NUDRENFI-568087 format. One record per atom (N, C-alpha, C): atom name; residue in one letter; x, y negated, z negated. Coordinates in steps of 0.02 Angstrom, whole numbers, plus 50000, padded with zeros to 5 digits. Each point is the difference from the previous one (the first is absolute). Example, Ala and Ser with C-alpha at 12.3 -4.5 7.8 and 13.67 -1.06 7.14 Angstrom:
N A 50660 50284 49610;
CA A 49955 49941 50000;
C A 50045 49940 50000;
N S 49982 49947 50036;
CA S 50042 49941 49997;
C S 49961 49945 49963;
// end
This chain:
N M 58579 52449 51332;
CA M 50015 50069 50004;
C M 49949 50045 49949;
N I 49995 50054 50018;
CA I 49946 50047 49966;
C I 50036 50019 49931;
N A 49943 50000 49954;
CA A 50022 50021 49935;
C A 50022 50081 49996;
N G 50055 50006 49968;
CA G 50025 50078 50006;
C G 50056 50012 50036;
N L 50013 49953 50049;
CA L 50052 50020 50043;
C L 50072 49975 49964;
N R 50055 50040 50015;
CA R 50053 49995 49957;
C R 50056 49945 50038;
N A 49997 49975 50057;
CA A 50039 49982 50032;
C A 50021 49921 49971;
N E 50063 49988 49991;
CA E 50026 49942 49970;
C E 49986 49936 50050;
N K 50007 50018 50064;
CA K 49972 49950 50053;
C K 49961 50022 50057;
N R 49983 49961 50051;
CA R 49944 50021 50036;
C R 50026 50052 50046;
N P 49970 50062 50011;
CA P 50035 50048 50041;
C P 50004 49980 50077;
N R 50049 50011 50028;
CA R 50000 49976 50067;
C R 49996 50060 50050;
N I 49953 49986 50045;
CA I 49968 50049 50062;
C I 50013 49983 50057;
N M 50014 50032 50049;
CA M 49999 49989 50072;
C M 49947 50049 50034;
N V 49966 49965 50038;
CA V 49943 50036 50047;
C V 50018 49988 50071;
N V 50010 50070 50024;
CA V 50017 49999 50071;
C V 49924 50024 50036;
N G 49964 49959 50033;
CA G 49949 50031 50033;
C G 49953 49956 50039;
N S 49930 50009 50002;
CA S 49958 49976 50054;
C S 49967 49928 49962;
N S 49986 49962 50053;
CA S 49951 49947 49979;
C S 49940 49988 50051;
N N 49936 50008 49978;
CA N 49938 49992 50035;
C N 49971 49939 49993;
N T 49947 49988 50035;
CA T 49946 49953 49992;
C T 49941 50055 49993;
N D 49971 50005 49949;
CA D 49938 50043 49992;
C D 49934 49977 50022;
N M 49959 50009 50039;
CA M 49934 49983 50015;
C M 49949 50049 49978;
N V 49963 49983 49948;
CA V 49962 50050 49963;
C V 49923 49979 50010;
N V 49967 50056 50009;
CA V 49916 49993 50005;
C V 49977 50049 49932;
N K 49962 49970 49969;
CA K 49968 50041 49942;
C K 49938 50032 50030;
N M 49974 50050 50000;
CA M 49943 50031 50020;
C M 49960 50047 49955;
N D 49939 50026 50015;
CA D 49965 50046 49953;
C D 50032 50067 50014;
N R 50012 50007 50058;
CA R 50037 50066 50013;
C R 50046 50003 50066;
N L 50047 50049 50012;
CA L 50051 49999 50048;
C L 49962 50028 50054;
N P 50006 49966 50071;
CA P 49974 50031 50063;
C P 50028 50061 50011;
N H 49954 50039 50026;
CA H 50013 50074 50041;
C H 50042 49977 50066;
N R 50031 50057 50028;
CA R 50029 49985 50072;
C R 49943 49977 50047;
N G 50017 49939 50033;
CA G 49958 49971 50055;
C G 49944 49973 49977;
N E 49994 49979 49936;
CA E 49941 49958 49962;
C E 50033 49938 49975;
N T 49945 49950 50016;
CA T 50010 49937 49977;
C T 49962 49991 49937;
N V 50024 49970 49943;
CA V 49968 49997 49931;
C V 50007 49912 49984;
N L 49947 49968 49995;
CA L 50001 49939 49982;
C L 50039 49991 49931;
N G 50045 49962 49985;
CA G 50034 49989 49938;
C G 49968 49926 49969;
N G 50038 50008 49938;
CA G 49982 49939 49962;
C G 50058 49951 50001;
N R 50032 49992 49941;
CA R 50060 49951 49984;
C R 50061 50017 50056;
N F 50023 49949 50025;
CA F 50069 49998 50038;
C F 50044 49962 49961;
N V 50072 50024 49988;
CA V 50052 49962 49971;
C V 50065 50014 50036;
N T 50040 49948 50005;
CA T 50064 50012 50024;
C T 50053 49998 49951;
N V 50037 50036 49980;
CA V 50047 50001 49948;
C V 50061 50031 50022;
N P 50059 49973 49955;
CA P 50059 50037 50020;
C P 50009 50063 49984;
N G 50044 50039 50037;
CA G 50004 50077 49986;
C G 50061 50030 50026;
N G 49990 50058 50021;
CA G 50061 50043 50013;
C G 50043 50041 49932;
N K 50008 50059 50005;
CA K 50017 50034 49938;
C K 50067 49964 49981;
N G 50046 49982 50042;
CA G 50065 49976 49970;
C G 49985 49933 49961;
N A 49965 49954 50042;
CA A 49989 49940 49959;
C A 49948 50003 49947;
N N 49954 50053 49998;
CA N 49957 50006 49949;
C N 50045 50020 49934;
N Q 50048 50046 50010;
CA Q 50030 50030 49946;
C Q 50050 49950 49970;
N A 50027 49956 50052;
CA A 50038 49938 49975;
C A 49959 49952 49946;
N V 49946 49983 50032;
CA V 49957 49966 49952;
C V 49980 50026 49939;
N A 49989 50063 49999;
CA A 49970 50038 49940;
C A 50063 49997 49946;
N A 50060 50019 50028;
CA A 50052 49991 49950;
C A 50015 49938 49984;
N A 49992 49946 50046;
CA A 50010 49935 49962;
C A 49956 49971 49955;
N R 49942 50017 50013;
CA R 49941 49977 49950;
C R 50006 50032 49933;
N L 50045 50062 50001;
CA L 50010 50025 49941;
C L 50053 49984 49951;
N G 50041 49942 50032;
CA G 50062 49987 49974;
C G 50068 50008 50033;
N A 49998 50035 50055;
CA A 50061 50017 50026;
C A 50030 49949 50042;
N S 50059 49993 50015;
CA S 50031 49955 50056;
C S 50006 50042 50060;
N V 49961 49982 50049;
CA V 49994 50042 50061;
C V 50030 49964 50076;
N T 50048 50045 50019;
CA T 50021 49969 50069;
C T 49952 50042 50049;
N F 49974 49973 50057;
CA F 49974 50033 50052;
C F 50029 50000 50072;
N V 50022 50064 50025;
CA V 50026 50007 50063;
C V 49947 50025 50044;
N G 49989 49969 50054;
CA G 49947 50022 50045;
C G 49998 49942 50055;
N R 49957 50013 50057;
CA R 50000 49961 50058;
C R 49936 49976 50012;
N L 49990 49933 50022;
CA L 49939 49972 50009;
C L 50003 49963 50075;
N G 49939 49995 50038;
CA G 50005 49966 50061;
C G 50013 49920 49989;
N M 50010 49973 50064;
CA M 50002 49931 49999;
C M 49929 49966 50008;
N D 49952 50014 49961;
CA D 49939 49986 50008;
C D 49957 49970 49944;
N G 49944 49972 49998;
CA G 49965 49981 49948;
C G 49991 50050 49946;
N L 49995 50055 50009;
CA L 49980 50053 49956;
C L 50066 50021 49955;
N G 50057 49999 50037;
CA G 50073 50003 49977;
C G 50010 49936 49956;
N D 49983 49946 50018;
CA D 50001 49941 49958;
C D 49976 50004 49940;
N S 49939 50024 50004;
CA S 49949 50011 49937;
C S 50026 50058 49948;
N A 50023 50046 50035;
CA A 50029 50050 49958;
C A 50070 49984 49958;
N L 50038 49958 50036;
CA L 50064 49985 49971;
C L 49985 49944 49947;
N A 49956 49959 50010;
CA A 49981 49948 49953;
C A 49963 50043 49935;
N N 49959 50046 50018;
CA N 49972 50038 49941;
C N 50058 50037 49952;
N L 50044 50032 50033;
CA L 50058 50025 49965;
C L 50044 49955 49960;
N E 50011 49940 50023;
CA E 50042 49948 49970;
C E 49947 49973 49937;
N A 49935 49993 50018;
CA A 49961 49970 49933;
C A 49998 50054 49946;
N E 50017 50074 50021;
CA E 49988 50043 49953;
C E 50075 49996 49959;
N G 50043 49962 50017;
CA G 50071 50001 49966;
C G 50042 50054 50030;
N I 49993 50024 50058;
CA I 50035 50052 50030;
C I 50058 49970 50046;
N D 50065 50026 49982;
CA D 50059 49983 50047;
C D 49985 50023 50072;
N T 49989 49952 50055;
CA T 49991 50015 50067;
C T 50055 49990 50040;
N R 50059 49985 49978;
CA R 50063 49995 50047;
C R 50011 50055 50047;
N C 49980 50056 49977;
CA C 50024 50053 50051;
C C 49938 50026 50038;
N V 49940 49947 50009;
CA V 49954 50022 50045;
C V 50014 49976 50068;
N V 49996 50036 50052;
CA V 50020 49986 50072;
C V 49940 49979 50034;
N R 49999 49945 50049;
CA R 49945 49973 50042;
C R 50019 50026 50071;
N D 49952 50042 50019;
CA D 50011 50035 50061;
C D 49968 49961 50059;
N V 50034 49983 50057;
CA V 49973 49950 50048;
C V 49969 50039 50059;
N D 50005 50084 49993;
CA D 49970 50027 50059;
C D 49937 50040 49978;
N E 49991 50008 49925;
CA E 49934 50037 49974;
C E 49961 49958 49962;
N A 49933 50007 50002;
CA A 49952 49965 49957;
C A 50008 50033 49930;
N S 49976 49958 49949;
CA S 50001 50024 49930;
C S 49937 50064 50000;
N G 50018 50049 49951;
CA G 49967 50064 49990;
C G 49926 49971 49976;
N V 49957 50035 50015;
CA V 49931 49996 49982;
C V 49955 50070 49983;
N A 49963 49989 49955;
CA A 49965 50063 49974;
C A 49916 49982 49994;
N L 49970 50044 50035;
CA L 49921 49999 50002;
C L 49979 50043 49959;
N I 49950 49981 49944;
CA I 49979 50044 49938;
C I 49938 49999 49995;
N L 49957 50053 50003;
CA L 49942 49993 49967;
C L 49989 50044 49936;
N V 49955 49965 49954;
CA V 50003 50023 49931;
C V 49923 50014 49978;
N D 49988 50064 49989;
CA D 49925 50010 49979;
C D 49977 49988 49938;
N A 49949 49994 49968;
CA A 49969 49994 49939;
C A 50035 50037 49950;
N C 50030 50059 50011;
CA C 50034 50032 49940;
C C 50073 49976 49998;
N G 50018 49958 50044;
CA G 50070 49977 50005;
C G 50048 50047 50043;
N E 49981 50051 50030;
CA E 50034 50037 50049;
C E 50008 49963 50064;
N N 50058 50013 50043;
CA N 50014 49959 50046;
C N 50022 50038 50059;
N I 50004 49973 50054;
CA I 50030 50021 50077;
C I 50047 49945 50016;
N I 50061 50014 50031;
CA I 50047 49943 50018;
C I 50033 50011 50070;
N A 50004 49959 50048;
CA A 50028 50004 50056;
C A 50048 49947 49996;
N V 50066 50013 50022;
CA V 50057 49952 49994;
C V 50035 49994 50058;
N A 50012 49934 50022;
CA A 50040 49975 50061;
C A 50063 49977 49969;
N S 50053 50039 50010;
CA S 50064 49986 49955;
C S 50027 49938 50023;
N G 50013 49990 50061;
CA G 50032 49936 50025;
C G 50072 50004 49975;
N A 50022 49937 49984;
CA A 50079 50000 49976;
C A 50013 50043 49952;
N N 49947 50037 49952;
CA N 50032 50043 49959;
C N 50032 50060 50032;
N S 49988 50027 50065;
CA S 50018 50052 50021;
C S 50072 49986 50037;
N R 50021 49934 49999;
CA R 50077 49983 50017;
C R 50042 49986 49949;
N L 49981 50025 49935;
CA L 50035 49994 49943;
C L 50060 50049 50005;
N A 50068 49964 50002;
CA A 50058 50047 50022;
C A 50045 50012 49941;
N P 50039 50044 50009;
CA P 50064 50004 49950;
C P 50044 49944 49990;
N A 50007 49957 50053;
CA A 50038 49950 50001;
C A 49980 49945 49960;
N D 49924 49999 49985;
CA D 49962 49952 49972;
C D 50018 50016 49915;
N V 50001 50068 49990;
CA V 50016 50022 49933;
C V 50069 49980 49975;
N E 50046 50015 50057;
CA E 50077 50000 49989;
C E 50009 49917 49981;
N A 49968 49953 50037;
CA A 50005 49933 49986;
C A 49975 49987 49932;
N A 49967 50043 49951;
CA A 49973 49985 49938;
C A 50053 50032 49956;
N S 50052 50036 50027;
CA S 50035 50051 49945;
C S 50022 49972 49933;
N D 50028 49935 50009;
CA D 50025 49966 49945;
C D 49948 49985 49945;
N V 49939 50000 50015;
CA V 49943 49994 49954;
C V 49986 50062 49968;
N V 50004 50059 50052;
CA V 49980 50065 49962;
C V 50038 50021 49947;
N S 50063 49977 50007;
CA S 50059 50020 49937;
C S 49971 49963 49938;
N E 49967 49945 50001;
CA E 49978 49959 49944;
C E 49930 50029 49963;
N C 49970 50046 50028;
CA C 49943 50021 49989;
C C 50000 50060 49954;
N S 49946 50027 49957;
CA S 50001 50055 49967;
C S 49955 50055 50028;
N A 49965 49980 50067;
CA A 49960 50048 50037;
C A 49988 49975 50059;
N L 49991 50051 50054;
CA L 49980 49984 50074;
C L 49934 50026 49996;
N L 49951 49975 50032;
CA L 49928 50025 50003;
C L 49984 50009 50087;
N L 49986 50051 50015;
CA L 49988 50018 50064;
C L 49937 50031 50015;
N Q 49971 49990 50064;
CA Q 49940 50034 50021;
C Q 50011 50023 50071;
N L 49952 50015 50036;
CA L 49996 50031 50070;
C L 49970 49970 50056;
N E 49985 49935 49983;
CA E 49973 49952 50060;
C E 50045 49976 50046;
N T 50069 50019 49995;
CA T 50048 49969 50048;
C T 50045 50058 50014;
N P 50036 49995 50048;
CA P 50046 50051 50041;
C P 50036 50049 49944;
N L 49983 50065 50007;
CA L 50037 50043 49958;
C L 50076 49992 49989;
N D 50041 49986 50056;
CA D 50064 49997 50003;
C D 50020 49945 49951;
N T 49962 49939 50009;
CA T 50008 49950 49949;
C T 49986 50017 49931;
N V 49952 50030 49976;
CA V 49982 50027 49942;
C V 50061 50041 49969;
N E 50016 50041 50053;
CA E 50068 50056 49975;
C E 50058 49946 49984;
N Y 50018 49960 50046;
CA Y 50062 49951 49994;
C Y 49991 49970 49934;
N A 49947 49969 49984;
CA A 49998 49958 49933;
C A 50003 50047 49937;
N A 49976 50071 50005;
CA A 50005 50037 49955;
C A 50079 50028 49986;
N R 50036 50006 50061;
CA R 50065 50017 49986;
C R 50050 49946 49974;
N L 49986 49940 50031;
CA L 50025 49938 49978;
C L 49991 49998 49916;
N A 49943 49994 49976;
CA A 49980 50003 49936;
C A 50047 50057 49952;
N R 49984 50053 50021;
CA R 50044 50055 49966;
C R 50069 49989 50004;
N E 50027 49981 50045;
CA E 50076 49991 50001;
C E 50019 49940 49949;
N R 49948 49946 49995;
CA R 50024 49950 49951;
C R 49968 50017 49935;
N G 49980 50056 49982;
CA G 49974 50024 49929;
C G 49931 49964 49983;
N V 49956 49994 50058;
CA V 49933 49969 49978;
C V 49945 50047 50010;
N D 49965 50010 49945;
CA D 49940 50046 50011;
C D 49959 49998 50065;
N V 49979 50053 50030;
CA V 49959 49991 50053;
C V 49928 50037 49982;
N I 49959 49953 50010;
CA I 49927 50017 49985;
C I 49962 49999 50075;
N L 49979 50058 50023;
CA L 49965 50004 50061;
C L 49929 50020 49997;
N N 49947 49953 50014;
CA N 49923 50011 50009;
C N 49996 50033 50065;
N S 49990 50061 50003;
CA S 49987 50044 50060;
C S 49945 49982 50052;
N A 49986 49937 49997;
CA A 49939 49990 50050;
C A 50011 49946 50053;
N P 49966 50009 50050;
CA P 49969 50055 50030;
C P 50047 50061 50016;
N M 49986 50055 49987;
CA M 50039 50061 50008;
C M 49998 50023 50067;
N P 50062 50021 50031;
CA P 49988 50017 50069;
C P 49974 50075 49998;
N P 49976 50024 50057;
CA P 49958 50057 50011;
C P 50045 50060 49980;
N D 50074 49992 50023;
CA D 50041 50060 49981;
C D 50042 49988 49938;
N G 49970 49946 49949;
CA G 50041 50002 49946;
C G 50068 49965 50002;
N L 50044 49994 49951;
CA L 50057 49958 49993;
C L 50052 50053 50000;
N P 50065 49984 50043;
CA P 50065 50025 49990;
C P 50016 50018 49940;
N R 50032 50069 49988;
CA R 50031 50002 49923;
C R 50060 49955 49992;
N H 50040 49975 50052;
CA H 50061 49949 49982;
C H 49974 49940 49974;
N L 49937 49979 50025;
CA L 49973 49943 49974;
C L 49971 50003 49925;
N L 49963 50061 49987;
CA L 49976 50012 49938;
C L 50067 49999 49951;
N E 50045 50030 50018;
CA E 50050 50003 49951;
C E 50046 49938 49980;
N L 49985 49944 50036;
CA L 50022 49936 49989;
C L 49950 49965 49951;
N V 49939 50025 49990;
CA V 49961 49969 49957;
C V 49992 50010 49930;
N D 49996 49956 49953;
CA D 49999 50021 49919;
C D 49936 50027 49986;
N V 49947 49956 50020;
CA V 49924 50011 49974;
C V 49960 49995 50077;
N I 49964 50044 50013;
CA I 49954 50002 50046;
C I 49921 49993 49983;
N V 49965 49964 50025;
CA V 49936 49980 49978;
C V 49945 50019 50060;
N P 49982 50058 50008;
CA P 49950 50021 50049;
C P 49934 50007 49956;
N N 49941 49989 50052;
CA N 49928 50019 49983;
C N 49995 50084 50010;
N E 49947 50023 49996;
CA E 49981 50075 49999;
C E 50014 50011 50065;
N S 49964 49971 50049;
CA S 50015 50015 50068;
C S 50069 50009 50034;
N E 50042 49946 49968;
CA E 50053 49997 50020;
C E 50041 50049 49970;
N T 49989 50021 49943;
CA T 50030 50061 49967;
C T 49993 50069 50041;
N R 49940 50004 50026;
CA R 49981 50065 50027;
C R 50051 50004 50076;
N T 50002 49933 50030;
CA T 50039 49997 50060;
C T 50082 50018 49975;
N L 50018 49973 49946;
CA L 50074 50014 49983;
C L 50012 50079 49992;
N L 49952 50033 49969;
CA L 50004 50073 49990;
C L 49968 50039 50051;
N G 49979 49967 50057;
CA G 49975 50050 50049;
C G 49940 50034 49979;
N L 49960 49971 49962;
CA L 49934 50032 49980;
C L 49945 49992 50039;
N D 49946 50028 49998;
CA D 49940 49995 50038;
C D 49959 49935 49974;
N P 49969 49948 50050;
CA P 49966 49955 49975;
C P 49955 50001 49935;
N G 49965 50057 49985;
CA G 49963 50010 49946;
C G 50023 50039 49941;
N A 50079 50001 50000;
CA A 50030 50028 49938;
C A 50000 49956 49942;
N E 49993 50037 49946;
CA E 49999 49960 49929;
C E 50076 49974 49981;
N I 49994 49945 49983;
CA I 50074 49971 49972;
C I 50002 50012 49925;
N D 50011 50062 49984;
CA D 50017 50007 49923;
C D 50068 50009 49982;
N E 50003 50011 49929;
CA E 50069 50013 49986;
C E 50043 50051 50024;
N C 49974 50051 50024;
CA C 50028 50062 50034;
C C 50036 49972 50068;
N A 49948 49955 50046;
CA A 50026 49966 50054;
C A 50057 49943 49974;
N A 49999 49963 49962;
CA A 50046 49947 49987;
C A 50075 50040 49988;
N R 49992 50052 49965;
CA R 50057 50037 49983;
C R 50043 50023 50058;
N E 49964 50002 50063;
CA E 50040 50018 50059;
C E 50039 49928 50034;
N L 49990 49951 49967;
CA L 50021 49940 50049;
C L 50087 50000 49984;
N P 50029 50032 49940;
CA P 50068 49998 49996;
C P 50029 50041 50057;
N L 49961 50052 50025;
CA L 50019 50040 50062;
C L 50025 49951 50059;
N M 49970 49945 50007;
CA M 49997 49950 50050;
C M 50062 49949 49988;
N G 50037 50006 49936;
CA G 50042 49950 50003;
C G 49971 49940 49953;
N I 49949 50010 49970;
CA I 49958 49948 49952;
C I 50010 50030 49933;
N E 50036 49943 49956;
CA E 50000 50031 49930;
C E 49950 49959 49954;
N R 49991 49937 50024;
CA R 49946 49965 49965;
C R 49952 49958 50036;
N A 49939 50022 49983;
CA A 49950 49974 50037;
C A 49937 49973 49958;
N V 49964 49951 50026;
CA V 49939 49982 49964;
C V 49940 50006 50059;
N I 49959 50047 50000;
CA I 49944 50018 50042;
C I 49930 49966 49976;
N T 49993 49952 50042;
CA T 49935 49960 49976;
C T 49935 50033 50027;
N L 49961 50005 49942;
CA L 49936 50041 49995;
C L 49946 49958 50017;
N G 49994 49941 50028;
CA G 49938 49960 49991;
C G 49972 49989 49930;
N S 49933 50007 50000;
CA S 49966 49987 49939;
C S 50027 50032 49942;
N R 50038 50062 50019;
CA R 50021 50054 49944;
C R 50059 49974 49970;
N G 50044 49953 50025;
CA G 50053 49977 49972;
C G 50066 50024 50052;
N A 50049 50032 49959;
CA A 50062 50017 50038;
C A 50027 50064 49970;
N M 50038 50031 50039;
CA M 50041 50059 49973;
C M 50072 49995 50010;
N V 50036 50004 49948;
CA V 50069 49978 49990;
C V 50037 50061 50000;
N L 50057 50005 50044;
CA L 50049 50060 49994;
C L 50067 49959 49979;
N T 50033 50020 49955;
CA T 50063 49984 49976;
C T 50031 50042 49967;
N D 50061 50018 50001;
CA D 50042 50043 49959;
C D 49974 50072 50003;
N G 49969 50024 50047;
CA G 49969 50069 49995;
C G 49926 49996 49962;
N M 49978 49941 49975;
CA M 49941 50009 49970;
C M 49954 49954 50034;
N I 49927 50023 50002;
CA I 49947 49960 50028;
C I 49949 49971 49931;
N E 49976 49950 50018;
CA E 49964 49959 49955;
C E 49939 49961 50037;
N I 49940 50016 49987;
CA I 49935 49957 50025;
C I 49994 49925 49968;
N V 50001 49947 50022;
CA V 49991 49943 49974;
C V 49917 49986 50024;
N P 49964 49986 49961;
CA P 49926 49998 50005;
C P 49980 49931 50033;
N A 49964 49981 50042;
CA A 49975 49940 50013;
C A 49936 49976 49958;
N P 49996 49927 49995;
CA P 49940 49982 49954;
C P 49936 49994 50052;
N V 49937 50006 49970;
CA V 49941 49985 50038;
C V 49985 49935 50027;
N V 50001 49982 50056;
CA V 49982 49932 50018;
C V 49953 49998 50061;
N E 49965 49941 50011;
CA E 49950 50007 50059;
C E 50037 49976 50057;
N A 50001 50054 50052;
CA A 50054 49980 50051;
C A 49966 49946 50052;
N A 50041 49958 50034;
CA A 49965 49949 50045;
C A 50034 50013 50073;
N D 50073 50004 49996;
CA D 50034 50011 50058;
C D 50069 50028 49983;
N A 50011 50060 50032;
CA A 50065 50047 49969;
C A 50060 49970 50062;
N T 49994 49947 50034;
CA T 50056 49991 50054;
C T 50063 50006 49975;
N A 50018 49959 49949;
CA A 50067 49999 49981;
C A 50018 50032 49936;
N A 49962 50046 49981;
CA A 50012 50040 49929;
C A 50065 50027 49996;
N G 50017 50035 50067;
CA G 50071 50034 49989;
C G 50056 49959 50006;
N D 49990 49933 50033;
CA D 50052 49944 49987;
C D 50003 49968 49933;
N A 49938 49993 49971;
CA A 50007 49983 49929;
C A 50045 50050 49949;
N F 49975 50064 50016;
CA F 50034 50052 49967;
C F 50069 50003 50003;
N T 50023 49991 50070;
CA T 50074 50011 50016;
C T 50045 49944 49967;
N G 49963 49935 50015;
CA G 50034 49940 49970;
C G 50009 50006 49926;
N A 49950 50016 49966;
CA A 49994 50001 49927;
C A 50057 50059 49977;
N L 49995 50049 50031;
CA L 50051 50057 49987;
C L 50069 49975 50001;
N A 50022 49964 50059;
CA A 50065 49975 50005;
C A 50012 49950 49944;
N V 49955 49960 49985;
CA V 50017 49953 49949;
C V 50013 50032 49940;
N G 49961 50050 49980;
CA G 50007 50040 49931;
C G 50073 50036 50002;
N L 50005 50036 50051;
CA L 50071 50039 50005;
C L 50064 49951 49995;
N S 49986 49947 50039;
CA S 50052 49945 49993;
C S 50013 49969 49939;
N S 49953 50011 49949;
CA S 49994 49960 49940;
C S 50018 50042 49945;
N G 50026 50072 50007;
CA G 50016 50036 49948;
C G 49954 50051 49977;
N M 49934 50003 50045;
CA M 49957 50052 49979;
C M 50017 50066 50025;
N D 49982 50066 49967;
CA D 50007 50061 50035;
C D 49950 50003 50049;
N L 50002 50066 50052;
CA L 49961 50000 50049;
C L 49918 50007 49982;
N V 49984 50030 49936;
CA V 49947 50012 49981;
C V 49956 49933 49971;
N A 50035 49963 49967;
CA A 49975 49942 49973;
C A 49999 49946 50064;
N A 50052 50003 50049;
CA A 49979 49962 50055;
C A 49942 50015 50037;
N A 49985 50065 50002;
CA A 49941 50025 50043;
C A 49938 49975 49951;
N G 50005 49984 49946;
CA G 49936 49994 49962;
C G 49994 49920 50015;
N L 50045 49966 50002;
CA L 49997 49920 50018;
C L 49970 50002 50071;
N A 50028 50040 50042;
CA A 49972 49994 50075;
C A 49930 50020 50005;
N V 49974 50051 49970;
CA V 49942 50020 50001;
C V 49951 49947 49973;
N K 50023 49961 49951;
CA K 49953 49939 49975;
C K 49998 49948 50051;
N A 50051 49987 50030;
CA A 50007 49947 50052;
C A 49955 50020 50051;
N A 50003 50065 50031;
CA A 49961 50016 50057;
C A 49923 49996 49981;
N S 49995 50029 49929;
CA S 49915 49993 49993;
C S 49970 49940 49996;
N L 50038 49952 49974;
CA L 49983 49919 50003;
C L 49987 49984 50064;
N S 50054 50015 50048;
CA S 49989 49986 50064;
C S 49940 50013 50050;
N V 49979 50061 49976;
CA V 49944 50029 50040;
C V 49938 49967 49989;
N T 49993 49957 49945;
CA T 49946 49968 49980;
C T 49992 49930 50037;
N R 50040 49988 50049;
CA R 50000 49935 50042;
C R 50003 50006 50071;
N I 49983 49963 50035;
CA I 49997 49997 50072;
C I 50070 49991 50031;
N G 50025 50023 50042;
CA G 50054 49974 50040;
C G 50074 50045 49980;
N A 50047 49977 50032;
CA A 50060 50030 49989;
C A 50039 49964 49948;
N Q 50038 49951 50024;
CA Q 50047 49957 49954;
C Q 49951 49961 49954;
N S 49938 49972 50013;
CA S 49959 49974 49965;
C S 49975 50036 49938;
N S 50011 50068 50005;
CA S 49974 50047 49938;
C S 50056 50017 49947;
N L 50061 49985 50026;
CA L 50053 50017 49958;
C L 49999 49962 49931;
N P 50005 50028 49936;
CA P 50011 49975 49944;
C P 50060 49958 49974;
N T 49993 49941 49969;
CA T 50068 49978 49966;
C T 50003 50037 49940;
N A 50058 49985 49965;
CA A 50022 50033 49940;
C A 49949 49971 49940;
N E 49981 49946 50000;
CA E 49954 49971 49956;
C E 49927 50052 50009;
N E 49982 49991 50052;
CA E 49928 50038 50011;
C E 50010 50076 49989;
N L 50055 50024 50015;
CA L 50002 50074 49984;
C L 50017 50013 49921;
N A 50020 49949 49958;
CA A 50008 50002 49928;
C A 49928 49989 49970;
N R 49954 49959 50032;
CA R 49938 49994 49982;
C R 49948 50058 50012;
N F 50026 50044 50032;
CA F 49958 50057 50034;
C F 49991 50058 49947;
N R 49930 49994 49967;
CA R 50004 50058 49957;
C R 49944 50047 50030;
N P 50026 50052 50045;
CA P 49944 50052 50030;
C P 49984 50050 49954;
N E 49949 50035 50021;
CA E 49983 50058 49950;
C E 50015 50067 50044;
N Y 50014 50056 49970;
CA Y 50021 50058 50030;
C Y 49946 50061 49984;
N R 50006 50038 50039;
CA R 49960 50059 49996;
C R 50013 50045 49945;
N A 49948 50023 49959;
CA A 50013 50039 49941;
C A 50037 50058 50018;
// end
């Protein structure tokens, strides 16, 4: 467990979400439309926002249960074995006989920026009934962690179930639907974690609009009382109890930003479930995300508690 966390026992977290196999090509620059660019190193690594966040939380000391769908194929076998190797409870994972396991194709440039295409496969069939089958486990958890790579009605069902059981709901609002999210879902969420682009969509702002404190203060009008807006290399902006605080990020040499948001959200859930307030948990999350971007791949980049404890980054003056 990470030093400074106040939990008397391991925090217990349920993650409902996606699992993919990421096929990653590292290249000098990303191709333009219609262009072929010869790449360099190719790696295949486990990914998917749900599975990534489950692994991120487990490596930081949480007891994690994952609810998701995998195909009855080799990629699904490998994904399931990987989750189990991380010590994650997989009894609520469904094997789908009609759909292949999810796949993500990822191109990463020399600065760590990426473009991603996803074939959702079995993830697109994760159903409310799959969550209901895990309802007894939900009641034993301190937090439910959600993302948006699975059907929205399933996300909403899981959030409502957790709220009824008195379990905190943390929503990483990625990938954001073009029309934003319904207010009735947002009102079920205890903490939402959007990036700047997703925050613009939530607020109905133009693509180039700046996300500053004035913009963040509009979120309660959408039914959002507590939010952590990720700002990339600038850290995070925390909205809680009507107050806003910027949590700075350290200076690191980025290699791949693929799972930075997942490292962030998983660490945030662990911090909150272990007794940290939202600002302190965001500080832990920024540190975890910053370490993750120095490595290639999704789950392969996620730090352990020991690695995070040894991480001594420098901050801008």
